[in-house]
C-alpha positions as YAML, in Angstrom:
chain: A
units: angstrom
residues:
- id: 1
  name: MET
  ca: [125.94, 39.24, 23.43]
- id: 2
  name: LYS
  ca: [123.75, 37.34, 20.63]
- id: 3
  name: ARG
  ca: [126.01, 34.31, 21.12]
- id: 4
  name: LYS
  ca: [125.83, 34.64, 24.71]
- id: 5
  name: PHE
  ca: [121.93, 35.16, 24.52]
- id: 6
  name: ARG
  ca: [121.32, 31.99, 22.02]
- id: 7
  name: ALA
  ca: [123.71, 30.20, 24.38]
- id: 8
  name: LEU
  ca: [121.01, 30.82, 27.29]
- id: 9
  name: LEU
  ca: [118.00, 30.11, 25.08]
- id: 10
  name: THR
  ca: [119.92, 26.14, 24.35]
- id: 11
  name: PHE
  ca: [120.79, 26.19, 28.03]
- id: 12
  name: LEU
  ca: [117.08, 26.80, 29.17]
- id: 13
  name: ARG
  ca: [115.35, 24.49, 26.18]
- id: 14
  name: PRO
  ca: [114.98, 21.49, 28.51]
- id: 15
  name: TYR
  ca: [112.79, 23.70, 30.62]
- id: 16
  name: GLN
  ca: [110.68, 24.72, 27.82]
- id: 17
  name: GLU
  ca: [107.20, 23.80, 29.78]
- id: 18
  name: ASP
  ca: [107.64, 26.38, 31.84]
- id: 19
  name: LYS
  ca: [108.90, 30.09, 31.45]
- id: 20
  name: VAL
  ca: [111.94, 30.87, 33.52]
- id: 21
  name: ASN
  ca: [112.16, 33.91, 35.34]
- id: 22
  name: PHE
  ca: [115.53, 35.36, 36.47]
- id: 23
  name: TYR
  ca: [115.42, 38.42, 38.93]
- id: 24
  name: TRP
  ca: [117.11, 41.39, 40.57]
- id: 25
  name: ASN
  ca: [116.82, 43.48, 43.38]
- id: 26
  name: ASN
  ca: [116.50, 47.04, 42.94]
- id: 27
  name: TYR
  ca: [116.59, 49.48, 45.85]
- id: 28
  name: ASP
  ca: [115.84, 53.28, 44.71]
- id: 29
  name: GLY
  ca: [116.72, 53.06, 41.08]
- id: 30
  name: SER
  ca: [120.22, 50.89, 42.10]
- id: 31
  name: ILE
  ca: [119.68, 47.22, 40.93]
- id: 32
  name: GLU
  ca: [122.14, 44.58, 42.58]
- id: 33
  name: TRP
  ca: [123.27, 42.69, 39.49]
- id: 34
  name: LYS
  ca: [125.73, 40.49, 41.34]
- id: 35
  name: TRP
  ca: [122.84, 38.94, 43.95]
- id: 36
  name: GLY
  ca: [120.25, 37.27, 41.23]
- id: 37
  name: GLY
  ca: [118.03, 34.84, 41.50]
- id: 38
  name: SER
  ca: [115.66, 32.25, 39.40]
- id: 39
  name: ASN
  ca: [112.44, 30.41, 39.86]
- id: 40
  name: LYS
  ca: [114.75, 27.36, 38.85]
- id: 41
  name: ARG
  ca: [116.76, 26.73, 41.83]
- id: 42
  name: GLU
  ca: [118.81, 24.20, 40.76]
- id: 43
  name: LEU
  ca: [120.33, 26.58, 37.83]
- id: 44
  name: PRO
  ca: [124.10, 26.41, 38.15]
- id: 45
  name: GLN
  ca: [125.81, 30.01, 38.78]
- id: 46
  name: ASN
  ca: [127.45, 30.49, 35.46]
- id: 47
  name: ILE
  ca: [123.82, 30.39, 34.04]
- id: 48
  name: LEU
  ca: [122.60, 33.31, 36.63]
- id: 49
  name: ASP
  ca: [125.66, 34.94, 35.52]
- id: 50
  name: LEU
  ca: [124.98, 34.83, 31.77]
- id: 51
  name: ALA
  ca: [121.32, 35.75, 32.50]
- id: 52
  name: THR
  ca: [122.32, 38.86, 34.36]
- id: 53
  name: GLU
  ca: [125.01, 39.59, 31.50]
- id: 54
  name: ILE
  ca: [122.34, 39.72, 29.19]
- id: 55
  name: CYS
  ca: [120.19, 41.70, 31.08]
- id: 56
  name: GLU
  ca: [122.71, 44.00, 32.39]
- id: 57
  name: HIS
  ca: [123.50, 44.79, 28.63]
- id: 58
  name: PHE
  ca: [120.12, 46.67, 28.70]
- id: 59
  name: GLU
  ca: [120.59, 48.74, 31.51]
- id: 60
  name: ASP
  ca: [119.91, 51.94, 29.98]
- id: 61
  name: GLN
  ca: [116.85, 50.81, 28.26]
- id: 62
  name: ILE
  ca: [115.45, 50.15, 31.85]
- id: 63
  name: GLU
  ca: [116.03, 53.61, 33.11]
- id: 64
  name: ASP
  ca: [114.81, 55.35, 30.34]
- id: 65
  name: THR
  ca: [111.93, 52.62, 30.41]
- id: 66
  name: PHE
  ca: [110.41, 52.21, 33.81]
- id: 67
  name: TYR
  ca: [111.76, 54.89, 36.58]
- id: 68
  name: ASP
  ca: [109.76, 57.26, 34.57]
- id: 69
  name: ASN
  ca: [106.06, 55.57, 34.80]
- id: 70
  name: CYS
  ca: [106.54, 52.78, 37.89]
- id: 71
  name: TYR
  ca: [106.85, 54.60, 41.14]
- id: 72
  name: SER
  ca: [107.01, 52.53, 44.54]
- id: 73
  name: GLU
  ca: [106.06, 54.00, 47.87]
- id: 74
  name: THR
  ca: [109.07, 52.45, 49.85]
- id: 75
  name: ASP
  ca: [111.73, 52.63, 47.01]
- id: 76
  name: TYR
  ca: [111.78, 48.99, 46.41]
- id: 77
  name: TYR
  ca: [111.39, 47.46, 43.33]
- id: 78
  name: GLN
  ca: [112.05, 43.83, 41.75]
- id: 79
  name: LEU
  ca: [113.47, 43.43, 37.94]
- id: 80
  name: GLU
  ca: [112.59, 40.46, 36.50]
- id: 81
  name: MET
  ca: [113.40, 38.58, 33.04]
- id: 82
  name: GLN
  ca: [111.01, 36.13, 31.70]
- id: 83
  name: VAL
  ca: [112.97, 33.94, 29.45]
- id: 84
  name: ASP
  ca: [111.20, 31.49, 26.93]
- id: 85
  name: PRO
  ca: [113.43, 29.42, 25.15]
- id: 86
  name: THR
  ca: [110.56, 27.66, 23.09]
- id: 87
  name: THR
  ca: [110.00, 30.96, 21.42]
- id: 88
  name: SER
  ca: [113.69, 32.38, 21.71]
- id: 89
  name: THR
  ca: [112.32, 35.76, 23.44]
- id: 90
  name: ALA
  ca: [112.57, 37.16, 26.80]
- id: 91
  name: ILE
  ca: [110.80, 40.18, 28.46]
- id: 92
  name: ILE
  ca: [112.15, 42.09, 31.17]
- id: 93
  name: LYS
  ca: [109.66, 43.78, 33.47]
- id: 94
  name: MET
  ca: [109.74, 45.81, 36.79]
- id: 95
  name: GLN
  ca: [107.66, 44.89, 39.78]
- id: 96
  name: ALA
  ca: [107.15, 48.06, 42.20]
- id: 97
  name: GLU
  ca: [106.39, 47.68, 45.94]
- id: 98
  name: TYR
  ca: [103.68, 49.43, 47.93]
- id: 99
  name: TYR
  ca: [102.26, 50.02, 50.79]
- id: 100
  name: THR
  ca: [98.66, 48.35, 51.63]
- id: 101
  name: SER
  ca: [96.53, 47.13, 54.53]
- id: 102
  name: HIS
  ca: [93.68, 44.46, 55.62]
- id: 103
  name: ALA
  ca: [91.15, 45.08, 58.45]
- id: 104
  name: GLU
  ca: [89.75, 42.24, 60.42]
- id: 105
  name: THR
  ca: [87.60, 42.37, 63.51]
- id: 106
  name: TYR
  ca: [87.59, 40.67, 66.73]
- id: 107
  name: GLU
  ca: [84.74, 40.23, 68.97]
- id: 108
  name: ARG
  ca: [84.83, 38.04, 72.69]
- id: 109
  name: GLU
  ca: [82.72, 37.89, 75.48]
- id: 110
  name: LEU
  ca: [84.61, 38.63, 78.61]
- id: 111
  name: THR
  ca: [84.19, 36.32, 82.06]
- id: 112
  name: ASN
  ca: [86.53, 38.65, 84.34]
- id: 113
  name: SER
  ca: [84.48, 39.31, 88.08]
- id: 114
  name: ASP
  ca: [86.95, 42.49, 88.74]
- id: 115
  name: LEU
  ca: [86.16, 44.28, 85.39]
- id: 116
  name: GLU
  ca: [82.05, 43.48, 85.68]
- id: 117
  name: ASP
  ca: [82.76, 45.39, 89.33]
- id: 118
  name: TYR
  ca: [84.58, 48.23, 87.95]
- id: 119
  name: PHE
  ca: [81.63, 48.79, 85.60]
- id: 120
  name: LYS
  ca: [78.83, 48.59, 88.26]
- id: 121
  name: ARG
  ca: [80.77, 50.54, 90.25]
- id: 122
  name: THR
  ca: [81.71, 53.18, 88.07]
- id: 123
  name: GLY
  ca: [78.69, 53.37, 85.86]
- id: 124
  name: VAL
  ca: [81.15, 53.71, 83.03]
- id: 125
  name: GLU
  ca: [79.54, 52.70, 79.61]
- id: 126
  name: ILE
  ca: [82.31, 52.34, 77.65]
- id: 127
  name: ILE
  ca: [85.96, 52.18, 77.35]
- id: 128
  name: GLU
  ca: [87.79, 52.94, 73.78]
- id: 129
  name: ALA
  ca: [91.36, 52.70, 72.86]
- id: 130
  name: ARG
  ca: [93.70, 53.12, 70.11]
- id: 131
  name: TYR
  ca: [96.64, 51.26, 69.24]
- id: 132
  name: SER
  ca: [99.69, 51.30, 66.68]
- id: 133
  name: GLY
  ca: [103.00, 49.54, 65.70]
- id: 134
  name: GLY
  ca: [105.61, 48.65, 63.69]
- id: 135
  name: GLY
  ca: [109.71, 47.90, 63.25]
- id: 136
  name: ASP
  ca: [108.92, 45.50, 66.61]
- id: 137
  name: SER
  ca: [107.70, 48.19, 69.02]
- id: 138
  name: GLY
  ca: [104.08, 49.10, 69.41]
- id: 139
  name: ASP
  ca: [102.14, 50.41, 72.09]
- id: 140
  name: ILE
  ca: [98.24, 51.26, 73.03]
- id: 141
  name: ASP
  ca: [98.82, 55.07, 71.95]
- id: 142
  name: SER
  ca: [95.36, 56.40, 73.68]
- id: 143
  name: VAL
  ca: [92.27, 55.39, 76.67]
- id: 144
  name: ARG
  ca: [89.17, 57.09, 76.74]
- id: 145
  name: ILE
  ca: [86.44, 56.28, 79.28]
- id: 146
  name: ASP
  ca: [82.90, 57.54, 78.08]
- id: 147
  name: GLY
  ca: [84.66, 59.77, 75.99]
- id: 148
  name: GLU
  ca: [86.95, 61.54, 77.85]
- id: 149
  name: HIS
  ca: [90.87, 61.22, 77.34]
- id: 150
  name: THR
  ca: [92.49, 59.94, 80.33]
- id: 151
  name: ASN
  ca: [96.33, 59.36, 81.30]
- id: 152
  name: ILE
  ca: [96.16, 55.68, 81.86]
- id: 153
  name: ASN
  ca: [99.25, 53.95, 80.21]
- id: 154
  name: TRP
  ca: [101.57, 50.94, 81.17]
- id: 155
  name: GLN
  ca: [102.68, 52.68, 84.09]
- id: 156
  name: SER
  ca: [99.32, 53.52, 85.70]
- id: 157
  name: ASN
  ca: [99.38, 52.99, 89.60]
- id: 158
  name: SER
  ca: [96.05, 52.61, 90.09]
- id: 159
  name: ASP
  ca: [94.15, 48.96, 90.55]
- id: 160
  name: ASP
  ca: [91.50, 50.45, 88.12]
- id: 161
  name: GLU
  ca: [93.73, 52.07, 85.61]
- id: 162
  name: LYS
  ca: [95.65, 48.41, 85.73]
- id: 163
  name: LEU
  ca: [92.58, 46.51, 85.34]
- id: 164
  name: ILE
  ca: [91.65, 48.27, 82.27]
- id: 165
  name: TRP
  ca: [95.14, 48.45, 81.00]
- id: 166
  name: ASP
  ca: [95.84, 44.69, 81.08]
- id: 167
  name: THR
  ca: [92.61, 43.82, 79.72]
- id: 168
  name: LEU
  ca: [92.80, 46.19, 76.62]
- id: 169
  name: TYR
  ca: [96.77, 44.79, 76.34]
- id: 170
  name: ASP
  ca: [96.01, 40.75, 76.91]
- id: 171
  name: ASN
  ca: [92.86, 40.75, 74.69]
- id: 172
  name: LEU
  ca: [94.83, 42.34, 71.83]
- id: 173
  name: GLU
  ca: [97.76, 40.02, 72.14]
- id: 174
  name: ASN
  ca: [95.96, 37.00, 72.50]
- id: 175
  name: ALA
  ca: [93.42, 38.46, 68.90]
- id: 176
  name: TYR
  ca: [96.48, 39.30, 67.43]
- id: 177
  name: GLY
  ca: [99.82, 38.46, 68.14]
- id: 178
  name: GLY
  ca: [102.91, 39.60, 66.59]
- id: 179
  name: TRP
  ca: [100.66, 42.93, 66.06]
- id: 180
  name: GLU
  ca: [103.59, 45.26, 66.05]
- id: 181
  name: ILE
  ca: [105.81, 43.19, 64.13]
- id: 182
  name: ASP
  ca: [107.69, 44.70, 60.60]
- id: 183
  name: ASP
  ca: [105.19, 46.86, 58.85]
- id: 184
  name: GLY
  ca: [103.03, 46.70, 62.17]
- id: 185
  name: SER
  ca: [99.48, 47.46, 62.74]
- id: 186
  name: ALA
  ca: [97.04, 49.84, 63.90]
- id: 187
  name: GLY
  ca: [93.17, 49.60, 65.37]
- id: 188
  name: THR
  ca: [91.03, 50.68, 68.10]
- id: 189
  name: ILE
  ca: [89.54, 48.99, 70.99]
- id: 190
  name: GLU
  ca: [86.25, 49.11, 72.13]
- id: 191
  name: LEU
  ca: [85.12, 47.29, 75.82]
- id: 192
  name: SER
  ca: [81.72, 47.83, 76.96]
- id: 193
  name: LYS
  ca: [79.57, 47.49, 80.20]
- id: 194
  name: ASN
  ca: [78.03, 44.58, 79.13]
- id: 195
  name: MET
  ca: [81.70, 42.79, 79.16]
- id: 196
  name: GLU
  ca: [82.20, 42.64, 75.07]
- id: 197
  name: ILE
  ca: [85.54, 43.34, 73.48]
- id: 198
  name: ILE
  ca: [85.47, 44.46, 69.94]
- id: 199
  name: ILE
  ca: [88.92, 45.39, 68.53]
- id: 200
  name: SER
  ca: [88.92, 46.79, 65.05]
- id: 201
  name: HIS
  ca: [92.20, 45.54, 63.55]
- id: 202
  name: GLU
  ca: [93.88, 46.74, 60.18]
- id: 203
  name: TRP
  ca: [97.50, 44.69, 59.24]
- id: 204
  name: ASN
  ca: [100.03, 47.13, 57.77]
- id: 205
  name: MET
  ca: [101.42, 45.38, 54.50]
- id: 206
  name: ARG
  ca: [103.09, 45.57, 51.47]
- id: 207
  name: GLU
  ca: [102.63, 44.30, 47.84]
- id: 208
  name: MET
  ca: [104.33, 44.41, 44.72]
- id: 209
  name: GLU
  ca: [102.78, 45.40, 41.33]
- id: 210
  name: TYR
  ca: [104.23, 45.43, 37.84]
- id: 211
  name: CYS
  ca: [104.46, 48.58, 36.05]
- id: 212
  name: ASP
  ca: [102.16, 48.88, 32.75]
- id: 213
  name: ASP
  ca: [105.99, 48.89, 30.61]
- id: 214
  name: GLU
  ca: [107.99, 46.35, 29.45]
- id: 215
  name: ILE
  ca: [111.11, 45.34, 27.43]
- id: 216
  name: GLU
  ca: [110.66, 42.64, 24.64]
- id: 217
  name: ILE
  ca: [114.53, 41.03, 24.00]
- id: 218
  name: THR
  ca: [114.83, 38.77, 20.38]
- id: 219
  name: MET
  ca: [117.97, 37.76, 18.84]
- id: 220
  name: GLU
  ca: [117.35, 41.19, 16.41]
- id: 221
  name: SER
  ca: [118.06, 43.04, 19.43]
- id: 222
  name: PHE
  ca: [121.81, 42.27, 19.19]
- id: 223
  name: GLU
  ca: [123.91, 43.59, 17.05]
- id: 224
  name: ASN
  ca: [126.35, 40.70, 17.55]
...
């Protein structure tokens, strides 16, 4: 294995200005060794295979080093081997995926004579809604009028209820198109009698973070 590590370093020396990274997806502790990749897309497959064989040689050490102290909320990890031909070393690292969110606010003054007439006619002060979505589906979960829960939904037959629903949904789509895709999002909508709409929106996101530990590989890491 030492000879293979030396061969990998020799091949990568023309890339000495940059460290060369190899990576493998890892789902719930199962590393996909057959589907490795690199930040250098022009590398031939036999070099990717060589890097995989070298990294896989340390599989037991990888398990002992990372899995007890590195936690992913989604059970998705990425194993990475960073090779530095200039120092004849490599570093094995692990990244773990976790959930995070990003908040945004959308405000707009509306021009809609039917909606303006509704507020004047009913004396309603404020309409509030909550929405959520993910996995390519989502909906407005609830609608309150002046603090009181209503049964307004996309199947409502009342003209007033249809007006409210369409106003809420159309503005949500205009402000945050795709809000229900992938990990989705959630938020609240406020529609007031002064014809202002405020959407407090929170995107659901996934990010990767390096685990604290790492494994250093040198020539001395191999017996032969």
